[in-house]
C-alpha positions as CSV (number, residue, x, y, z in Angstrom):
1,M,115.0,70.1,84.8
2,S,111.6,69.0,85.8
3,S,111.5,71.4,88.7
4,S,111.7,74.4,86.3
5,T,108.8,73.2,84.1
6,P,106.0,74.7,86.3
7,S,107.7,78.1,86.4
8,T,108.3,78.1,82.6
9,S,104.7,77.0,82.1
10,S,103.5,79.7,84.4
11,D,105.5,82.4,82.7
12,S,104.3,81.2,79.3
13,S,100.7,81.3,80.5
14,L,101.2,84.9,81.9
15,A,102.7,86.1,78.6
16,E,99.9,84.5,76.7
17,T,97.3,86.3,78.9
18,Q,99.0,89.7,78.5
19,K,99.3,89.1,74.8
20,R,95.6,88.8,74.6
21,K,94.9,92.1,76.3
22,P,94.0,95.1,74.1
23,Q,96.9,97.1,72.9
24,S,94.9,100.2,72.0
25,L,91.8,102.0,73.3
26,R,90.1,101.2,70.0
27,A,90.6,97.5,70.5
28,A,88.8,97.7,73.9
29,W,86.0,100.0,72.8
30,P,83.0,97.8,74.1
31,A,84.5,97.6,77.6
32,L,85.4,101.3,77.6
33,V,81.9,102.4,76.5
34,A,80.5,100.2,79.3
35,L,82.8,101.6,81.9
36,C,82.2,105.2,80.8
37,L,78.5,104.6,81.0
38,T,78.8,103.0,84.4
39,M,80.7,106.0,85.8
40,L,78.4,108.4,83.9
41,V,75.2,107.0,85.3
42,E,76.2,107.1,88.9
43,M,77.8,110.6,88.5
44,V,74.8,112.3,86.8
45,D,72.1,110.5,88.8
46,N,71.8,113.2,91.4
47,S,72.8,116.2,89.2
48,I,70.0,115.5,86.7
49,L,67.5,115.1,89.5
50,N,68.4,118.5,91.0
51,I,66.9,120.3,88.0
52,A,63.6,118.5,88.5
53,L,63.3,119.2,92.3
54,P,60.8,122.1,91.8
55,T,58.7,120.0,89.5
56,I,58.9,117.0,91.9
57,G,58.1,119.3,94.8
58,R,54.9,120.5,93.1
59,D,53.9,117.1,91.8
60,L,54.3,115.3,95.1
61,N,53.6,118.2,97.4
62,A,57.0,117.8,99.0
63,A,58.4,120.0,101.8
64,P,61.9,121.5,101.7
65,T,63.2,118.8,103.9
66,D,61.6,116.2,101.6
67,L,63.6,117.7,98.7
68,Q,66.7,117.6,100.8
69,W,66.3,113.9,101.5
70,I,65.3,113.0,97.9
71,V,68.8,114.1,96.9
72,G,70.5,113.2,100.2
73,A,69.1,109.6,100.5
74,Y,71.1,108.5,97.4
75,S,74.3,110.1,98.6
76,L,73.8,108.6,102.1
77,T,73.5,105.0,101.1
78,F,75.9,105.3,98.2
79,G,78.6,107.0,100.3
80,G,78.0,104.7,103.2
81,L,78.3,101.5,101.3
82,L,81.0,102.3,98.7
83,M,83.6,100.5,100.9
84,V,81.4,97.4,101.1
85,G,81.0,97.5,97.3
86,G,84.7,97.7,96.8
87,T,85.4,94.9,99.3
88,M,82.7,92.7,97.7
89,G,84.3,93.3,94.3
90,D,87.7,92.3,95.6
91,K,86.4,89.2,97.2
92,L,83.6,88.0,94.9
93,G,85.1,89.2,91.6
94,R,85.1,92.7,90.2
95,R,83.4,91.9,86.9
96,R,80.8,89.7,88.6
97,T,79.9,92.3,91.2
98,L,79.7,95.0,88.6
99,L,77.3,93.0,86.5
100,F,75.1,92.2,89.6
101,G,75.0,95.9,90.5
102,L,74.1,97.1,87.1
103,V,71.1,94.8,86.9
104,L,69.7,95.9,90.2
105,F,70.5,99.6,89.6
106,G,68.6,99.5,86.3
107,L,65.6,97.7,87.9
108,T,65.4,100.3,90.7
109,G,65.3,103.1,88.1
110,L,62.1,101.5,86.7
111,S,60.5,101.3,90.2
112,V,60.1,105.1,90.2
113,L,57.0,104.6,88.0
114,L,55.2,103.4,91.1
115,V,56.0,106.4,93.3
116,T,53.2,108.6,94.5
117,T,54.6,110.2,97.7
118,P,57.8,111.9,98.7
119,A,58.6,109.1,101.2
120,Q,58.4,106.5,98.4
121,L,60.7,108.5,96.2
122,I,63.2,108.9,99.1
123,A,63.1,105.1,99.5
124,V,63.7,104.5,95.8
125,R,66.6,106.9,95.9
126,A,68.1,105.2,98.9
127,V,67.9,101.8,97.3
128,S,69.4,103.2,94.1
129,G,72.3,104.4,96.1
130,V,72.8,100.9,97.6
131,F,73.2,99.3,94.1
132,A,75.3,102.2,92.8
133,A,77.7,101.5,95.6
134,F,78.3,98.1,94.0
135,I,79.2,99.5,90.6
136,A,81.2,102.7,91.2
137,P,84.3,101.4,93.0
138,L,84.9,98.7,90.3
139,T,85.0,101.0,87.3
140,M,88.5,102.3,87.8
141,S,89.9,99.0,89.1
142,L,88.7,97.1,86.0
143,I,90.8,99.4,83.9
144,F,93.9,97.8,85.5
145,R,92.6,94.4,84.4
146,L,91.6,95.5,81.0
147,F,95.1,96.8,80.0
148,D,98.6,95.8,81.0
149,R,100.3,99.0,79.6
150,D,100.5,102.0,81.9
151,D,100.0,104.5,79.0
152,L,96.8,102.9,78.0
153,R,95.6,102.8,81.6
154,T,96.3,106.5,81.9
155,K,94.5,107.3,78.7
156,A,91.5,105.1,79.7
157,I,91.2,106.6,83.1
158,G,91.5,110.1,81.6
159,L,88.7,109.3,79.1
160,I,86.4,108.0,81.9
161,V,87.0,111.0,84.1
162,V,86.4,113.5,81.3
163,V,83.1,111.7,80.2
164,S,81.8,111.5,83.8
165,M,82.7,115.2,84.5
166,I,81.1,116.4,81.3
167,G,78.1,114.3,82.1
168,F,77.9,115.7,85.6
169,A,77.9,119.2,84.1
170,V,75.7,118.6,81.0
171,G,73.2,116.5,82.9
172,P,71.2,119.4,84.3
173,T,70.9,120.9,80.8
174,L,69.6,117.7,79.3
175,A,67.4,117.2,82.3
176,G,65.8,120.6,81.8
177,L,65.2,119.7,78.1
178,A,63.6,116.4,79.1
179,I,61.4,117.9,81.8
180,S,60.0,120.4,79.3
181,S,58.6,117.4,77.2
182,W,58.3,114.4,79.6
183,P,57.4,113.6,83.2
184,W,60.2,113.9,85.7
185,Q,60.1,110.2,86.2
186,A,61.8,109.8,82.9
187,L,65.0,111.1,84.4
188,L,65.3,108.0,86.6
189,V,63.7,105.4,84.2
190,V,66.5,106.2,81.7
191,N,68.9,104.5,84.1
192,A,67.5,101.1,83.0
193,P,68.5,101.2,79.3
194,V,71.8,102.8,80.1
195,A,72.6,100.1,82.7
196,A,71.5,97.5,80.2
197,I,74.0,98.8,77.5
198,A,76.7,99.0,80.2
199,W,76.0,95.4,81.3
200,L,76.4,94.1,77.7
201,G,79.7,95.9,77.3
202,V,81.1,94.5,80.6
203,R,79.7,91.0,79.9
204,F,81.3,90.7,76.4
205,G,84.2,93.2,76.6
206,I,85.9,92.2,79.9
207,A,87.4,88.8,80.7
208,K,86.0,86.7,83.5
209,D,87.4,87.2,87.0
210,D,90.5,85.3,87.8
211,P,90.0,83.5,91.1
212,A,93.6,84.1,92.0
213,D,92.9,87.9,92.1
214,R,90.2,87.6,94.8
215,R,90.9,88.6,98.3
216,E,90.1,86.0,101.0
217,G,88.0,86.7,104.1
218,G,84.5,87.7,104.9
219,A,82.6,90.9,104.1
220,D,82.3,93.5,106.9
221,I,78.5,93.9,106.7
222,L,78.3,95.2,110.3
223,G,80.8,97.9,109.4
224,G,78.7,98.9,106.4
225,I,75.5,99.1,108.5
226,L,77.2,101.2,111.1
227,S,78.6,103.6,108.5
228,V,75.2,104.2,107.0
229,T,73.5,104.4,110.4
230,S,76.0,107.0,111.7
231,L,75.9,109.2,108.6
232,G,72.1,108.9,108.3
233,F,71.3,109.8,111.9
234,L,73.8,112.7,112.0
235,L,72.4,114.2,108.8
236,Y,68.8,113.6,109.9
237,G,69.7,115.5,113.1
238,F,69.7,118.7,111.0
239,T,66.1,118.0,109.8
240,A,65.0,117.1,113.3
241,G,66.4,120.3,114.6
242,V,64.5,122.4,112.1
243,E,61.2,120.6,112.6
244,N,61.3,120.0,116.4
245,G,63.8,122.5,117.8
246,W,67.5,122.0,118.4
247,S,67.0,121.2,122.1
248,A,64.1,118.9,121.6
249,P,64.5,115.3,123.0
250,L,64.1,113.8,119.6
251,T,66.8,116.0,118.1
252,I,69.2,115.2,120.9
253,T,68.4,111.5,120.6
254,V,69.0,111.5,116.9
255,F,72.4,113.1,117.2
256,A,73.3,110.8,120.1
257,V,72.5,107.7,118.1
258,G,74.5,109.0,115.2
259,T,77.5,109.8,117.4
260,V,77.4,106.4,119.1
261,S,77.1,104.6,115.7
262,L,80.1,106.5,114.5
263,G,82.1,105.4,117.5
264,G,80.9,101.9,116.9
265,F,82.0,102.0,113.3
266,I,85.5,103.2,114.3
267,W,85.7,100.4,116.9
268,R,84.5,97.8,114.5
269,E,87.0,98.8,111.8
270,K,89.9,98.7,114.3
271,T,88.9,95.2,115.7
272,A,87.4,93.4,112.8
273,K,89.4,90.6,111.2
274,D,88.4,91.7,107.7
275,P,87.4,95.4,108.1
276,M,85.4,97.3,105.5
277,L,87.9,100.1,105.7
278,D,91.5,99.5,106.9
279,L,91.9,102.7,109.0
280,K,95.6,102.4,108.6
281,L,95.1,103.7,105.1
282,L,93.8,107.0,106.5
283,T,97.0,107.4,108.5
284,L,98.8,107.9,105.2
285,P,98.9,111.7,105.0
286,T,98.4,112.0,101.2
287,V,95.4,109.6,101.4
288,S,93.6,111.5,104.2
289,G,94.5,114.9,102.8
290,S,93.2,114.1,99.3
291,A,90.0,112.7,100.7
292,I,89.5,115.9,102.9
293,L,90.0,118.2,99.9
294,Q,87.6,116.3,97.7
295,T,85.0,116.2,100.4
296,A,85.3,120.0,100.9
297,T,85.0,120.7,97.2
298,M,81.9,118.5,96.8
299,I,80.3,120.2,99.8
300,A,80.6,123.5,98.0
301,M,79.7,122.2,94.5
302,V,76.6,120.3,95.5
303,G,75.4,123.1,97.8
304,V,75.5,125.5,94.9
305,M,73.8,123.1,92.4
306,F,71.1,122.4,94.9
307,V,70.4,126.1,95.5
308,S,70.7,127.3,91.9
309,T,67.8,125.2,90.6
310,Q,65.5,126.5,93.3
311,L,66.8,130.1,92.6
312,Y,66.2,129.9,88.9
313,Q,62.8,128.2,89.0
314,F,61.2,129.3,92.3
315,A,62.7,132.7,93.0
316,W,63.1,133.8,89.4
317,G,60.2,131.9,87.8
318,W,62.3,130.2,85.0
319,S,61.2,127.0,83.3
320,A,63.1,123.7,83.9
321,L,64.6,124.1,80.4
322,Q,65.8,127.6,81.1
323,A,67.3,126.4,84.4
324,G,69.0,123.5,82.7
325,L,70.6,125.8,80.1
326,A,71.7,128.2,82.8
327,N,74.0,125.4,84.1
328,L,76.1,125.4,80.9
329,P,78.9,127.4,82.5
330,F,79.5,124.3,84.6
331,V,80.4,122.5,81.3
332,A,82.6,125.4,80.2
333,G,84.5,125.3,83.4
334,M,85.2,121.6,83.1
335,L,86.5,121.9,79.6
336,L,88.6,125.0,80.2
337,A,90.3,123.6,83.2
338,G,91.2,120.2,81.6
339,P,94.3,121.2,79.6
340,F,95.8,123.2,82.5
341,V,95.5,120.7,85.3
342,D,98.3,118.3,84.2
343,R,100.5,121.2,83.2
344,A,100.0,122.8,86.6
345,V,100.8,119.6,88.4
346,A,103.9,119.0,86.3
347,R,105.1,122.6,87.0
348,Y,104.0,123.2,90.6
349,G,103.2,119.8,92.1
350,H,100.1,118.5,93.9
351,R,100.2,120.8,96.9
352,K,100.5,124.1,95.0
353,T,98.0,123.0,92.3
354,S,95.5,122.1,95.0
355,I,96.0,125.5,96.7
356,G,95.1,127.1,93.4
357,G,92.0,124.8,93.0
358,I,90.7,125.6,96.5
359,A,91.3,129.3,95.9
360,L,89.0,129.1,92.9
361,V,86.3,127.3,94.8
362,L,86.4,129.8,97.7
363,S,86.3,132.7,95.2
364,S,83.3,131.2,93.5
365,L,81.4,131.0,96.8
366,V,82.1,134.7,97.5
367,I,80.8,135.5,94.0
368,W,77.7,133.4,94.6
369,I,76.9,135.3,97.8
370,Y,76.8,138.5,95.7
371,A,75.2,136.8,92.7
372,L,72.1,135.7,94.6
373,S,70.7,139.2,94.5
374,H,72.5,140.6,91.5
375,G,71.4,138.5,88.5
376,Y,72.4,135.6,86.4
377,I,75.6,136.9,84.9
378,W,77.3,136.8,88.3
379,C,75.9,133.2,88.8
380,A,77.4,132.2,85.5
381,I,80.8,133.6,86.5
382,G,80.6,131.8,89.9
383,M,79.7,128.5,88.2
384,L,82.6,128.8,85.7
385,I,85.2,129.5,88.4
386,M,83.8,126.8,90.7
387,T,83.9,124.0,88.2
388,M,87.5,125.0,87.2
389,G,88.4,124.6,90.8
390,M,86.5,121.4,91.2
391,R,88.1,119.9,88.1
392,T,91.5,120.8,89.5
393,I,90.9,119.3,93.0
394,M,89.1,116.1,91.8
395,T,91.8,115.2,89.2
396,T,94.8,116.1,91.4
397,G,93.2,114.5,94.5
398,A,92.3,111.2,92.8
399,V,95.8,110.8,91.4
400,A,97.4,111.7,94.7
401,L,95.2,109.3,96.7
402,L,95.5,106.3,94.4
403,G,99.2,107.0,93.9
404,A,99.8,106.8,97.6
405,L,98.3,103.2,97.8
406,P,99.8,99.9,96.5
407,E,98.2,98.6,93.3
408,T,96.6,95.7,95.2
409,H,94.4,98.4,96.8
410,T,93.0,100.0,93.7
411,S,89.4,98.9,94.3
412,I,89.3,100.0,97.9
413,G,91.2,103.2,97.0
414,S,88.7,104.0,94.3
415,A,85.9,103.4,96.8
416,L,87.6,105.7,99.4
417,N,87.9,108.4,96.7
418,D,84.2,108.1,95.8
419,T,83.2,108.0,99.5
420,A,84.9,111.3,100.2
421,Q,83.0,112.9,97.3
422,E,79.6,111.4,98.3
423,L,80.2,112.4,101.9
424,G,80.6,116.0,100.7
425,N,77.5,115.6,98.5
426,A,75.4,114.6,101.5
427,V,76.8,117.2,103.9
428,G,76.4,120.0,101.3
429,V,72.8,119.3,100.7
430,A,72.1,118.9,104.4
431,I,73.6,122.3,105.2
432,V,71.8,124.3,102.5
433,G,68.6,122.3,102.8
434,T,68.5,122.9,106.6
435,I,69.0,126.6,106.3
436,M,66.4,126.8,103.5
437,A,63.9,125.0,105.6
438,T,64.6,127.3,108.5
439,A,63.9,130.3,106.3
440,L,60.9,129.1,104.3
441,G,59.3,126.7,106.8
442,S,58.4,123.1,106.6
443,T,56.1,123.6,103.6
444,M,57.4,124.7,100.2
445,P,55.5,127.8,99.0
446,Q,53.5,126.8,95.8
447,G,53.2,128.8,92.7
448,A,55.0,132.1,92.1
449,W,56.9,133.4,95.1
450,D,56.1,136.8,96.5
451,S,58.9,139.4,97.1
452,A,59.1,138.6,100.8
453,T,59.6,134.9,100.2
454,V,62.3,135.5,97.5
455,A,64.1,137.9,99.9
456,G,64.0,135.3,102.7
457,F,65.3,132.6,100.3
458,V,68.1,134.8,99.0
459,H,69.2,135.8,102.6
460,S,69.1,132.2,103.8
461,Q,71.4,131.1,101.0
462,Q,73.8,133.9,101.4
463,I,74.1,132.5,104.9
464,S,74.5,129.0,103.5
465,F,77.3,130.0,101.1
466,T,79.1,131.9,103.9
467,V,78.9,128.7,106.1
468,L,80.1,126.6,103.1
469,A,83.0,128.9,102.5
470,G,84.1,128.6,106.2
471,I,83.9,124.8,106.1
472,V,85.9,124.6,102.9
473,L,88.5,126.9,104.2
474,V,89.0,125.0,107.4
475,M,89.0,121.6,105.8
476,S,91.4,122.8,103.1
477,V,94.0,124.0,105.7
478,F,94.1,120.4,107.0
479,G,94.0,118.7,103.6
480,I,96.6,120.8,101.8
481,R,99.2,120.3,104.5
482,T,99.3,116.6,103.9
483,L,100.0,116.7,100.2
484,T,103.4,116.5,98.6
485,D,105.1,118.4,95.8
486,S,104.9,115.4,93.6
487,T,104.6,116.3,89.9
488,E,103.1,113.1,88.8
489,S,99.8,113.4,86.9
490,E,99.2,109.7,86.9
491,E,100.9,107.4,89.4
492,H,99.8,104.0,88.3
């Protein structure tokens, strides 16, 4: 009799805990607002800065490679440390780690007020990426702690994804409006109040971490350092090649260090007692395939967004507000694709739906090659089609990836999903930025561009989009082969 008492008491305690959890989205609104803002702020951080790049370039006298790294530095540290952030959340407590990250992310946004040189802004962006890596992986995983019902988890995840994607698309338009009235620094300073509101929602809307849910073991700091080092040197190799020549000793050294660091990262993750990334997860076909497809899609998407703002403002002489409004087709594509993605998955499965999504992305790149020299209407069509493809791949890929992992790996799975996207972000900017710098030189032409400069820019980016299309096609062949014909639209 007495031996059954602890079990009965434990069951009673568990039932009591579940009973206290919200039984509707409305009942959890403070936490949901906080988690939506958390995902939103890290998703739009780079997209809103893209629209201000011409203004930043003129204000700080930045070279094309500087602009490349102002965007790329955030993606580099963010993508390189997402796994560390996910691991720290699992080991120190997801709520605690998220609160810590939000405070430091907001403070870093304020530090932009002290920036006077491109190098300083690059440093601020890199530090912002570090702290963003401690908040992004925990957003989705906290949904599973917030609700105990699968239907509410599904609705909450859908809400967060829609908010973040719309924010990603609307961000440039709002940024253009802001730039027309305020200094560009306002785009980063706004992170502070947004992070503060999110902090309050998490602090008072989500229960404290349960020590029993934490993973034991140490944090793989060395693995995190090696991942950032390898990615950083390999991407910097493109800049070094443009500035010093592809056969220059410095360029060769940079690529060599990046390659050795990548090898060291793989060795570390295979031998560490508590690795940052369990490489066995990547042996799961659906996990690796979904990650490859999302990386490929982001390479294309970010490359187009990076180029489009320069096209509108430098080549065509539009204002920041006009350039921001020109990105509205991105929003339309997100909204139009939404109702069809789940239906397509239910009818055709993950593999065929992803084939359709990649076909849209490739078609949009072909349209953009033509649009660069044939006016905005073709750019708008390209944007519309691209974001429809992106929405399809991102939604299907995230569901397939997380669905292939056990529920105990939701934090690291979310981190892996975000890492794949940020890797694509960094690589896409590196490719188009390098080709742009090769065409325009190391100094960005000031004022209105003459016809020869515009022609050089257009030609260089036609080459960029051709290269991007080739990369997306090759990666997609590998990625799609690993997916299944599952018709689940939410597997948790």
